[in-house]
C-alpha positions in Angstrom: 25.5 -5.1 36.9 25.9 -1.5 36.3 22.5 0.2 37.5 21.4 3.7 36.8 18.5 4.8 38.9 15.7 6.3 37.5 13.9 9.9 38.3 10.6 8.2 38.3 9.4 5.0 36.9 6.0 3.5 36.3 6.2 -0.2 37.1 3.5 -2.4 35.1 2.9 -5.6 36.4 1.8 -7.7 33.4 1.2 -10.9 35.7 -1.5 -8.7 37.7 -3.1 -7.8 34.2 -3.2 -11.1 32.8 -5.0 -12.1 36.3 -7.5 -9.2 35.7 -8.2 -10.4 32.1 -8.9 -13.9 33.6 -11.2 -12.7 36.3 -13.3 -10.6 33.9 -13.4 -13.4 31.5 -15.3 -15.6 34.4 -17.2 -12.8 35.2 -18.6 -12.6 31.5 -18.7 -16.5 30.8 -20.5 -17.0 27.8 -19.5 -14.2 26.1 -15.8 -13.1 24.6 -13.7 -10.7 25.9 -12.1 -7.7 24.3 -9.2 -6.0 26.3 -9.3 -2.3 25.6 -5.8 -0.8 24.8 -6.3 2.6 23.7 -4.5 5.8 24.7 -1.6 3.5 25.0 -3.1 0.8 27.4 -4.5 3.2 29.4 -1.0 4.6 30.0 0.2 1.3 31.1 1.9 0.3 27.5 -0.3 -0.8 24.7 1.7 -3.3 22.9 3.1 -5.1 26.1 -0.6 -4.8 27.4 -2.0 -6.4 24.3 0.2 -9.4 24.5 -0.1 -9.9 28.3 -4.1 -9.8 27.6 -3.6 -12.2 24.6 -1.8 -14.5 26.7 -4.6 -14.3 29.0 -7.3 -15.4 26.7 -8.7 -12.2 25.4 -9.8 -13.1 22.1 -10.5 -9.4 21.0 -8.3 -6.3 21.2 -10.1 -2.8 20.9 -8.6 0.9 20.3 -10.5 4.5 19.6 -8.0 5.3 16.6 -7.4 3.5 13.7 -3.5 4.4 14.2 -3.6 2.5 17.7 -4.9 -0.2 15.9 -2.5 -0.2 12.9 0.6 0.3 15.4 -0.7 -3.2 17.2 -0.7 -4.8 13.5 2.7 -3.5 12.9 3.8 -4.7 16.6 2.8 -8.2 15.3 -0.8 -8.8 16.7 -2.8 -11.0 14.2 -6.0 -11.5 16.6 -9.5 -10.2 16.2 -9.1 -6.1 16.6 -11.5 -3.5 16.6 -11.1 0.4 16.4 -14.3 2.9 16.3 -12.9 6.5 16.3 -12.9 7.6 12.6 -12.7 10.8 11.2 -13.2 11.5 7.3 -9.9 10.7 5.1 -8.9 8.2 7.7 -6.3 5.4 6.6 -9.6 3.1 5.6 -7.7 0.9 3.1 -5.0 0.2 5.4 -7.2 -0.9 8.0 -9.2 -2.9 5.8 -5.8 -4.4 4.5 -5.0 -5.1 7.9 -8.0 -7.2 9.0 -9.5 -4.3 11.6 -12.8 -4.4 12.1 -14.0 -0.9 11.6 -17.1 1.2 13.4 -19.5 2.7 11.3 -21.8 5.2 12.9 -23.4 7.1 9.8 -23.4 7.0 5.9 -20.1 9.1 5.5 -18.2 6.4 7.5 -20.1 3.6 5.3 -18.9 5.2 2.0 -15.5 5.6 3.2 -15.1 2.0 4.4 -16.7 0.8 1.0 -14.4 2.9 -0.7 -11.2 1.6 1.8 -12.7 -2.1 0.9 -12.1 -1.6 -3.2 -9.0 0.1 -3.0 -7.8 -2.8 -0.8 -9.3 -5.6 -2.9 -11.1 -7.1 -0.1 -14.2 -6.9 2.2 -14.1 -4.6 5.2 -15.1 -6.0 8.3 -17.6 -3.3 9.6 -19.5 -2.9 12.7 -22.4 -0.9 13.1 -22.9 1.6 16.2 -26.1 2.5 17.4 -26.7 5.5 19.7 -29.0 4.3 22.2 -28.6 7.1 24.0 -25.2 8.1 25.2 -25.4 11.0 22.5 -21.7 10.5 21.4 -20.6 8.5 18.3 -23.5 6.1 16.9 -26.2 6.2 14.7 -29.5 7.6 15.9 -32.6 5.3 16.0 -34.2 7.6 13.3 -31.3 7.3 10.7 -30.8 3.5 11.8 -33.1 2.1 9.1 -31.2 4.3 6.2 -27.7 2.9 7.5 -28.8 -0.9 7.6 -30.2 -0.7 4.0 -27.0 0.7 2.7 -25.0 -1.7 4.9 -27.0 -4.5 3.6 -26.7 -3.3 -0.2 -22.9 -3.2 0.4 -22.8 -6.5 1.8 -24.7 -7.7 -1.2 -22.1 -5.9 -3.4 -19.5 -8.1 -1.6 -17.7 -4.5 -0.1 -18.3 -5.2 3.3 -19.2 -8.0 5.9 -21.1 -6.1 8.9 -19.2 -8.2 11.6 -21.1 -6.7 14.6 -23.8 -4.3 16.1 -22.7 -2.4 19.3 -23.4 0.3 21.4 -22.1 1.9 24.6 -23.8 2.9 27.9 -23.6 6.3 29.6 -24.3 5.5 33.2 -23.2 1.6 33.6 -21.0 2.7 36.7 -24.4 3.7 38.2 -26.3 0.6 38.8 -29.9 1.1 38.7 -29.6 4.3 37.1 -32.9 4.6 34.5 -30.7 5.1 31.5 -29.5 1.3 31.9 -32.9 -0.2 31.0 -33.9 2.6 28.4 -30.4 2.0 26.5 -31.0 -2.0 26.8 -34.2 -1.6 25.0 -33.2 0.6 22.5 -30.5 -1.7 21.5 -32.4 -4.7 21.5 -34.9 -2.8 19.3 -32.1 -1.4 16.8 -30.6 -5.0 16.9 -33.7 -6.6 16.0 -34.5 -4.1 13.3 -30.9 -4.9 11.5 -31.4 -8.8 12.0 -34.9 -8.6 10.6 -33.1 -6.8 7.6 -30.9 -9.9 6.8 -27.7 -8.6 8.8 -26.1 -11.6 11.1 -23.7 -10.1 13.1 -20.7 -12.4 14.8 -20.9 -10.4 17.9 -23.3 -7.9 19.6 -22.0 -6.0 22.1 -22.6 -3.3 24.5 -21.1 -3.9 27.9 -18.3 -1.7 29.1 -16.3 -2.6 32.1 -18.9 -1.8 34.8 -21.8 -3.3 33.0 -19.2 -6.6 32.7 -18.8 -6.7 36.5 -22.2 -5.3 37.5 -24.9 -6.2 34.8 -24.7 -9.9 33.6 -27.9 -9.2 31.4 -25.8 -7.1 29.1 -23.3 -9.6 28.2 -24.5 -10.8 25.0 -21.8 -12.1 22.7 -18.6 -10.1 23.6 -18.3 -7.9 26.4 -15.4 -4.7 26.2 -13.2 -4.3 29.5 -11.0 -1.0 29.7 -10.1 0.3 32.9 -11.2 -3.1 34.6 -8.3 -4.8 32.9 -6.1 -2.5 34.4 -7.1 -3.7 37.9 -8.9 -0.1 38.6 -12.5 -0.3 39.6 -15.0 1.7 36.9 -17.7 1.8 40.0 -15.6 2.8 43.3 -18.9 3.9 44.8 -20.2 0.1 44.2 -17.1 -1.8 45.0 -13.1 -1.2 45.3 -10.7 -3.2 42.9 -10.4 -6.0 45.5 -14.3 -6.4 45.9 -14.3 -7.4 42.1 -11.4 -9.4 42.4 -9.1 -6.9 40.6 -5.4 -5.8 41.3 -4.1 -2.4 39.8 -1.4 -3.0 37.4 0.8 0.3 37.5 2.7 1.6 40.6 4.2 5.2 40.3 7.3 6.1 41.9 10.1 8.6 42.1 13.5 9.3 44.1 13.7 11.9 46.4 15.5 14.9 44.6 16.2 16.8 47.5 15.4 16.7 51.3 16.2 19.7 53.5 15.5 21.2 56.8 13.5 24.7 56.7 12.2 27.2 59.7 8.9 28.0 60.7 6.6 29.9 58.2 8.5 29.0 55.2 6.7 29.3 51.9 6.5 26.2 49.8 6.2 26.2 45.8 4.4 28.6 43.8 2.3 30.8 45.3 3.2 30.2 49.1 -0.3 28.4 49.3 1.7 26.5 52.1 3.7 27.6 54.8 5.4 25.4 57.3 4.0 25.1 60.9 7.3 25.0 62.6 11.0 23.8 61.8 10.4 20.9 59.5 12.2 18.6 57.0 10.7 19.4 53.0 11.1 16.5 50.6 11.4 17.1 47.1 9.5 14.8 44.5 10.9 15.2 40.8 7.5 14.9 38.7 4.8 17.2 38.1 2.3 18.0 36.0 4.5 17.4 32.8 4.8 13.8 33.8 0.9 13.8 34.5 0.7 14.7 38.1 -2.6 16.4 38.3 -2.1 20.2 39.2 -5.4 20.1 40.7 -4.3 17.6 43.6 -2.0 20.4 44.7 -2.2 20.4 48.5 -4.0 17.2 48.7 -2.3 14.6 46.5 -1.0 11.6 48.8 2.5 10.4 48.8 4.1 7.3 50.7 7.7 8.9 51.8 9.6 7.6 54.8 7.1 5.1 55.8 3.8 7.5 56.0 1.1 9.1 54.0 2.0 12.8 53.0 0.2 15.0 51.2 1.5 17.6 48.6 2.5 20.4 50.2 1.5 23.9 48.2 1.3 23.6 44.2 2.2 20.9 41.9 4.9 22.4 39.3 5.6 21.5 35.9 8.2 18.9 37.1 8.2 18.8 40.9 6.6 19.0 44.0 7.2 19.1 47.8 6.2 17.3 50.8 6.4 18.2 54.5 7.6 15.1 56.4 8.0 16.8 59.7 10.9 15.7 61.9 10.7 12.2 60.2 14.0 10.9 58.3 14.5 10.7 54.8 17.4 11.0 52.4 18.2 12.1 48.6 17.6 9.1 46.6 14.4 7.3 48.9 11.6 6.2 47.1 8.4 8.3 47.2 5.4 6.1 46.1 2.7 8.0 44.4 0.1 5.3 43.6 0.2 1.3 43.3 -1.9 -1.4 44.6 -1.9 -0.4 48.2 0.2 -3.7 49.3 2.7 -1.3 51.1 0.3 1.1 52.5 1.1 3.7 49.4 -1.8 5.4 47.8 -3.8 4.1 45.0 -4.7 5.6 41.5 -8.4 6.3 43.5 -6.8 8.2 46.2 -5.3 10.4 43.9 -8.6 10.8 41.8 -10.4 11.8 45.2 -7.9 14.4 45.5 -7.8 15.7 42.2 -11.7 15.8 41.8 -11.5 13.4 38.9 -11.3 9.6 37.9 -8.9 7.0 38.3 -9.0 6.6 34.4 -7.6 10.1 34.0 -5.0 9.5 36.7 -3.2 6.4 35.2 -4.1 7.6 31.4 -2.4 11.0 32.0 1.1 9.7 33.0 3.6 11.1 30.5 6.1 9.9 28.1 9.0 11.2 30.3 8.1 8.5 32.8 9.6 5.1 31.7 7.4 2.1 32.1 9.3 -1.0 33.6 7.4 -4.2 32.9 7.3 -7.2 35.1 6.6 -10.6 34.0 6.3 -9.9 30.5 7.4 -13.5 29.3 3.9 -14.6 30.3 4.9 -16.5 33.6 2.9 -15.4 36.5 5.7 -16.6 38.8 9.2 -16.0 38.5 12.6 -17.6 40.1 15.3 -15.4 40.7 15.4 -12.2 38.7 11.8 -10.9 37.0 11.7 -10.7 33.1 10.6 -7.3 31.8 10.3 -5.6 28.6 11.4 -2.4 27.7 9.0 0.4 26.4 10.3 -0.3 22.9 8.9 -4.2 23.1 11.9 -6.0 23.4 12.3 -8.6 26.0 15.1 -8.4 28.6 16.3 -9.8 31.8 16.7 -7.7 34.9 17.7 -4.4 33.3 15.9 -2.0 31.3 17.1 0.8 29.0 14.4 3.6 28.4 14.9 6.4 25.9 15.7 9.7 27.8 16.1 8.1 31.1 19.4 5.7 31.0 18.9 2.4 32.6 17.1 1.2 35.5 16.0 -2.3 36.7 12.9 -4.3 37.2 11.5 -4.5 40.6 
């Protein structure tokens, strides 16, 4: 079989994602589970990850934008699906027609949802969002009565059905933070007002990934799990992925593009912020900030090369960076592993987050379209015999070999 190696690739283990979803469902026994696949599945690929989550029992999917939700419908998803980040003039009619639950945080959005329902000729499935203290989207308590009254009127008119009352935590990743109980109290109060006014939501929900893992009193009818579904701890100070029974889903690697000996005091990369301490070997990793490698990790980002951890030598450039491997031996084409589950001693996304002064959410989400995604176990089987089954970035199942636009062909690993 002809194989064209890839410059770089992000291998996405869908069996690990399914296992994570099952683990999270067990954590929230008694509540339904929503797998959040916004931002292209946190960089992992929305459609393949959505399919895997459904296979593992996720009753709901969640997206930020309506365009993301409509893309899932176009790909064949027919289950419960919610999107929450709307702006005026959005595709309300299309979302209503596609049976997508739409979030409403104010009267303007309710008016547009009603108009979309009338245009679609069917009732809109609406979830009212309460701002219980996060201060982003959601209806403030002093405006809540007006929104609830208007929503009840629209229900009576037959243009909407209020399917959910929901909110979002600000500090659920910091157990014991006083805002958690304050938000929970505000949520219960606003929920109680809506129910007293005659609204009977199908689902009540406030729990995100950290709340799902550490705050069982917040589970209500539904939990929304984003980053935890992809095997990354939302609260690394509280517990690692392994502590929570989760496995990172993405492994990012690249082929070495050059290996060369250089003398002592040789400058490396832009600005010469790194100079070699003595005669040494430099290895070139052909990914950079255009691929999502954080420039803020210059001089610090960890990479497994030639069996050992190395640090980025000097600045991360747009398309490449360098590691100093000393007198160790490597060859052009050898694998450099930036992050993965850690099974082979490679760094994790959390290690990169610490190096860049950010969070692991950003590390995986920012990996760009130039890096092909290669999907393992896309057929729903968590064990394979012989060749792994993979799925290409366009969603078509293939065996062993996967073609990716712009990068030729490669193989599953």
